[in-house]
C-alpha positions as CSV (number, residue, x, y, z in Angstrom):
1,X,-0.5,17.0,-9.3
2,X,1.6,16.2,-6.3
3,X,3.9,13.8,-8.1
4,X,4.8,16.5,-10.7
5,X,5.7,19.0,-8.0
6,X,7.8,16.5,-6.1
7,X,9.7,15.2,-9.1
8,X,10.3,18.9,-10.1
9,X,12.0,19.5,-6.8
10,X,14.3,16.5,-7.0
11,X,17.0,18.8,-8.4
12,X,16.4,21.8,-6.2
13,X,19.6,23.4,-4.7
14,X,18.0,23.1,-1.2
15,X,18.9,19.8,0.3
16,X,15.9,19.8,2.6
17,X,13.5,20.3,-0.4
18,X,15.3,17.6,-2.3
19,X,15.0,15.2,0.6
20,X,11.3,16.0,1.1
21,X,10.7,15.6,-2.7
22,X,12.4,12.2,-2.7
23,X,10.4,11.0,0.2
24,X,7.2,12.3,-1.4
25,X,7.9,10.5,-4.7
26,X,8.7,7.3,-2.9
27,X,5.4,7.4,-0.9
28,X,3.3,8.3,-4.0
29,X,0.5,6.0,-5.0
30,X,-2.2,6.8,-7.5
31,X,-5.4,7.9,-5.9
32,X,-8.4,5.6,-6.4
33,X,-10.3,8.3,-8.3
34,X,-7.3,9.2,-10.6
35,X,-7.7,8.1,-14.2
36,X,-5.4,5.3,-15.0
37,X,-3.0,5.3,-18.0
38,X,-1.8,8.9,-17.7
39,X,1.4,9.1,-19.8
40,X,2.7,12.0,-17.7
41,X,2.8,9.8,-14.6
42,X,4.9,7.2,-16.5
43,X,7.4,10.0,-17.5
44,X,7.5,11.4,-14.0
45,X,8.2,7.9,-12.5
46,X,10.9,7.3,-15.1
47,X,12.5,10.6,-14.1
48,X,12.6,9.5,-10.5
49,X,13.6,5.9,-11.2
50,X,16.8,6.3,-9.2
51,X,14.6,6.3,-6.1
52,X,13.1,2.9,-6.7
53,X,14.2,-0.7,-7.3
54,X,13.2,-2.0,-10.7
55,X,10.6,-4.1,-9.1
56,X,9.0,-1.2,-7.2
57,X,9.1,1.0,-10.2
58,X,7.3,-1.6,-12.4
59,X,4.7,-2.1,-9.7
60,X,4.0,1.6,-9.3
61,X,3.6,2.0,-13.1
62,X,1.3,-1.0,-13.2
63,X,-0.8,0.4,-10.4
64,X,-1.0,3.7,-12.3
65,X,-2.0,1.8,-15.5
66,X,1.1,3.0,-17.3
67,X,3.1,0.7,-19.6
68,X,6.7,0.3,-18.9
């Protein structure tokens, strides 16, 4: 899953990888064919909450079918 990879790289020592990872997480949206309600997606979004406003984080979780 691309989101898992990007969130994992948010703490990489390489600034370029961290920057790429942050941009990837911010651009992530659930694919139309992805099952909704995946708890891992909620956990990954929570781990990257510093990249989003509260409003955007809630919206992404709602779009992914994950409870806040």
